[in-house]
Rosetta silent file (secondary structure, phi, psi, omega in degrees, C-alpha in Angstrom):
SEQUENCE: MLTQRERIVAAMRERGWQVVAVDESPDEWWADELVELESSWAPVGVRAFLAFLVDPQHDRVRRKGEAVWAVLASASRPVDGNGDGPKLSLGRGWQDRLADFAAELDRFRTAEGG
SCORE:     score description
SCORE:     0.000 S_00000001
   1 L     0.000  128.833  176.992    6.940   21.954   -5.282 S_00000001
   2 L   -66.943  144.773  176.284    3.389   20.785   -4.645 S_00000001
   3 L   -85.347  163.089  175.585    2.235   17.493   -6.015 S_00000001
   4 H   -46.185  -48.917 -177.765   -0.893   17.303   -8.049 S_00000001
   5 H   -62.084  -36.043 -179.617   -2.735   15.907   -5.084 S_00000001
   6 H   -69.396  -37.504  177.882   -1.566   18.607   -2.770 S_00000001
   7 H   -75.542  -38.460  177.187   -2.720   21.400   -5.170 S_00000001
   8 H   -56.603  -49.605  179.262   -6.127   19.677   -5.651 S_00000001
   9 H   -61.847  -41.592  174.366   -6.551   19.470   -1.837 S_00000001
  10 H   -57.544  -42.481 -176.876   -5.427   23.151   -1.499 S_00000001
  11 H   -69.597  -31.618  175.196   -7.975   24.237   -4.059 S_00000001
  12 H   -72.435  -37.261  177.688  -10.740   22.455   -2.070 S_00000001
  13 H   -59.156  -39.914 -179.395   -9.616   24.118    1.102 S_00000001
  14 H   -69.703  -17.946  171.719   -9.949   27.493   -0.562 S_00000001
  15 L   -99.775   12.590  168.972  -13.588   26.512   -1.324 S_00000001
  16 L    86.278   29.709  172.596  -14.369   25.557    2.197 S_00000001
  17 E  -112.249  138.310  177.713  -13.739   21.820    2.096 S_00000001
  18 E  -122.648  151.886 -177.859  -11.488   20.105    4.692 S_00000001
  19 E   -89.507  128.835 -174.211  -10.095   16.728    4.561 S_00000001
  20 E  -110.155  -28.411 -177.905  -11.529   14.480    7.184 S_00000001
  21 E  -155.605  149.583  175.626  -10.352   11.021    6.140 S_00000001
  22 E  -135.240  134.767  170.872   -7.953    9.530    3.509 S_00000001
  23 E  -110.301   98.809 -174.897   -7.924    5.923    2.343 S_00000001
  24 L   -72.629  -24.430 -178.432   -4.519    5.581    0.925 S_00000001
  25 L  -127.861   56.223  178.250   -4.844    1.957   -0.057 S_00000001
  26 L   -49.002  148.130  176.668   -8.392    1.310   -1.162 S_00000001
  27 L   -74.405  -21.652 -176.323   -9.421   -2.254   -2.137 S_00000001
  28 L   -75.989  139.024 -169.295  -10.849   -1.029   -5.329 S_00000001
  29 L   -77.889  -17.509 -175.714   -8.320   -1.504   -8.240 S_00000001
  30 L   -89.019   -4.614 -176.573   -9.567    1.742  -10.018 S_00000001
  31 E  -118.891  118.890  176.880   -8.805    3.930   -7.052 S_00000001
  32 E   -73.021  -41.913 -177.629   -5.235    5.008   -6.030 S_00000001
  33 E  -155.572  142.511  174.860   -6.666    7.031   -3.061 S_00000001
  34 E  -114.197  123.926 -178.518  -10.104    8.051   -1.730 S_00000001
  35 E  -116.174  125.400  173.078  -10.213   11.333    0.103 S_00000001
  36 E   -94.116  129.572  179.008  -13.197   12.384    2.235 S_00000001
  37 E  -110.578  163.312 -179.687  -14.104   16.024    2.593 S_00000001
  38 E  -142.856  131.495 -178.794  -16.355   17.930    4.763 S_00000001
  39 E   -76.213  136.115  174.543  -17.714   21.386    4.143 S_00000001
  40 L  -104.797    3.293  175.590  -16.683   24.116    6.554 S_00000001
  41 L  -108.158  161.474 -179.741  -18.932   26.539    4.765 S_00000001
  42 L   -62.535  135.643   -7.110  -22.701   26.640    4.967 S_00000001
  43 L   -73.648  121.631  176.197  -24.297   24.148    5.155 S_00000001
  44 L   -60.020  141.229  171.885  -21.523   22.979    7.455 S_00000001
  45 L    98.034  -13.293  179.179  -20.899   19.199    7.643 S_00000001
  46 L   -60.217  133.777  179.415  -21.887   18.241    4.008 S_00000001
  47 E  -106.117  151.528  178.054  -19.571   15.463    2.917 S_00000001
  48 E  -144.193  159.364  176.977  -17.991   14.902   -0.478 S_00000001
  49 E  -126.854  144.603  157.697  -15.372   12.407   -1.779 S_00000001
  50 E  -112.756  131.557 -177.168  -12.519   12.490   -4.208 S_00000001
  51 E  -108.028  115.087  172.188  -11.337    9.497   -5.990 S_00000001
  52 E   -83.612  117.380 -169.513   -7.895    9.542   -7.671 S_00000001
  53 E   -93.334  139.501 -179.324   -8.524    7.242  -10.495 S_00000001
  54 E   -86.755  136.999  173.665   -6.110    4.633  -11.965 S_00000001
  55 L   -64.108  117.471  177.730   -5.866    4.410  -15.764 S_00000001
  56 L   -56.800  -17.520 -177.171   -7.899    1.301  -16.808 S_00000001
  57 L   -97.651    0.972  176.053   -5.338    0.616  -19.531 S_00000001
  58 L   -72.681  112.560 -171.991   -2.469    0.462  -17.150 S_00000001
  59 L  -116.783   14.066  178.705   -1.478   -3.306  -17.350 S_00000001
  60 L  -117.642  172.970 -179.634    1.751   -3.592  -15.337 S_00000001
  61 L   -59.890  137.279 -169.097    2.382   -3.677  -11.580 S_00000001
  62 L  -118.198  132.886  174.061    1.540   -0.112  -10.344 S_00000001
  63 L   -88.430  157.589  175.168    3.288    1.726   -7.551 S_00000001
  64 L   -50.607  123.978  172.560    1.319    4.190   -5.302 S_00000001
  65 L    93.222  -14.328  179.682    0.625    7.378   -7.206 S_00000001
  66 L   -84.796  151.710  176.026    1.543    5.871  -10.624 S_00000001
  67 L    61.689   17.005  177.833   -0.933    5.823  -13.553 S_00000001
  68 E   -75.318  121.501  179.038   -3.370    8.227  -11.882 S_00000001
  69 E  -105.319  -18.549 -176.454   -5.300    9.897  -14.770 S_00000001
  70 E  -161.641  172.550  174.853   -8.160   11.835  -13.170 S_00000001
  71 E  -127.065  122.002 -178.246   -9.945   12.779  -10.066 S_00000001
  72 E  -106.840  129.870  173.047  -13.627   12.108   -9.640 S_00000001
  73 E  -100.449  141.430 -179.494  -15.784   14.026   -7.166 S_00000001
  74 E  -144.922  160.035  171.077  -18.927   12.442   -5.649 S_00000001
  75 L   -78.840  -14.895  175.431  -21.443   13.083   -2.834 S_00000001
  76 L  -141.447  159.572  171.735  -20.880    9.580   -1.449 S_00000001
  77 L   -46.774  118.884  178.028  -18.060    7.069   -1.569 S_00000001
  78 L   -65.468  146.807 -179.994  -17.866    5.994   -5.172 S_00000001
  79 L  -100.487  -11.077  171.611  -18.519    2.407   -6.023 S_00000001
  80 L  -156.774 -177.392 -177.091  -16.632    2.638   -9.343 S_00000001
  81 L   -89.452    4.183 -177.896  -14.606    5.027  -11.339 S_00000001
  82 L  -105.947   33.205 -176.287  -17.600    6.096  -13.572 S_00000001
  83 L   -60.052  164.480  178.479  -19.526    8.350  -11.058 S_00000001
  84 L   -93.468    9.983  176.844  -21.659   10.998  -12.303 S_00000001
  85 L   -80.663  174.614  175.585  -19.935   13.781  -10.429 S_00000001
  86 L   -54.790  146.349  175.454  -17.416   16.255  -11.788 S_00000001
  87 E  -130.995  139.168  178.520  -14.235   14.832  -13.135 S_00000001
  88 E  -115.890  119.384  173.975  -10.856   16.442  -13.527 S_00000001
  89 E   -70.657  135.108  176.301   -8.433   15.029  -16.090 S_00000001
  90 L   -93.939   15.777  177.311   -4.834   15.231  -14.875 S_00000001
  91 L   -76.431 -163.498  178.637   -3.472   15.494  -18.300 S_00000001
  92 L   -43.870  128.817  173.707   -2.029   18.477  -20.016 S_00000001
  93 L    82.718    3.693 -170.763   -3.511   21.858  -18.741 S_00000001
  94 H   -55.382  -39.074  177.097   -5.194   20.306  -15.636 S_00000001
  95 H   -54.741  -33.231  179.426   -4.185   23.371  -13.572 S_00000001
  96 H   -66.026  -29.176 -177.249   -6.157   25.530  -15.789 S_00000001
  97 H  -102.219    1.168 -176.792   -9.311   23.523  -15.021 S_00000001
  98 H   -64.585  -47.478 -178.142   -8.790   23.128  -11.318 S_00000001
  99 H   -63.941  -36.537  169.132  -10.640   26.039  -10.237 S_00000001
 100 H   -64.433  -45.087  179.012  -13.724   25.115  -12.185 S_00000001
 101 H   -58.773  -55.387  178.841  -13.491   21.535  -10.815 S_00000001
 102 H   -45.194  -51.883 -179.873  -13.321   22.972   -7.279 S_00000001
 103 H   -59.773  -34.120  179.964  -16.291   25.173   -7.778 S_00000001
 104 H   -69.974  -16.604  170.072  -18.424   22.345   -9.076 S_00000001
 105 L   -68.982  -19.100  178.189  -18.268   20.710   -5.619 S_00000001
 106 H   -59.478  -27.503  175.764  -20.477   23.453   -4.333 S_00000001
 107 H   -56.889  -28.923  172.614  -23.338   21.630   -5.924 S_00000001
 108 H   -63.335  -41.612 -174.775  -22.998   18.943   -3.197 S_00000001
 109 H   -67.623  -43.499  177.931  -23.573   21.567   -0.598 S_00000001
 110 H   -59.773  -46.635 -177.193  -26.685   22.872   -2.488 S_00000001
 111 H   -62.045  -42.511  179.221  -28.065   19.354   -2.976 S_00000001
 112 H   -79.721  -36.128 -171.628  -27.580   18.509    0.683 S_00000001
 113 H   -96.663  -10.806 -164.821  -28.420   21.748    2.265 S_00000001
 114 L  -122.098    0.000    0.000  -31.007   23.116    0.164 S_00000001
């Protein structure tokens, strides 16, 4: 069975985004993981980032992958968890919203390439 992260990355690949770097232990408290993507579709080479966000109300010691509540997409490495890019809540029904979230990344290609 695929994890949420694996399903999200697979959806990005289907839309022409390839993983080029993963920061599995970012210094930022709000990020469980930062994934850098690169477009393999025109315009080729455009970069985007996915930040797997930690629940700000989680107040206990946290293990890797625990208390991740959403994924934030951004055109550059995010400096906080409140970016203005599309956000996918990982709560109930997240799979139903995944295709729309993945499609929203296309605007990064348009902004950079057009």
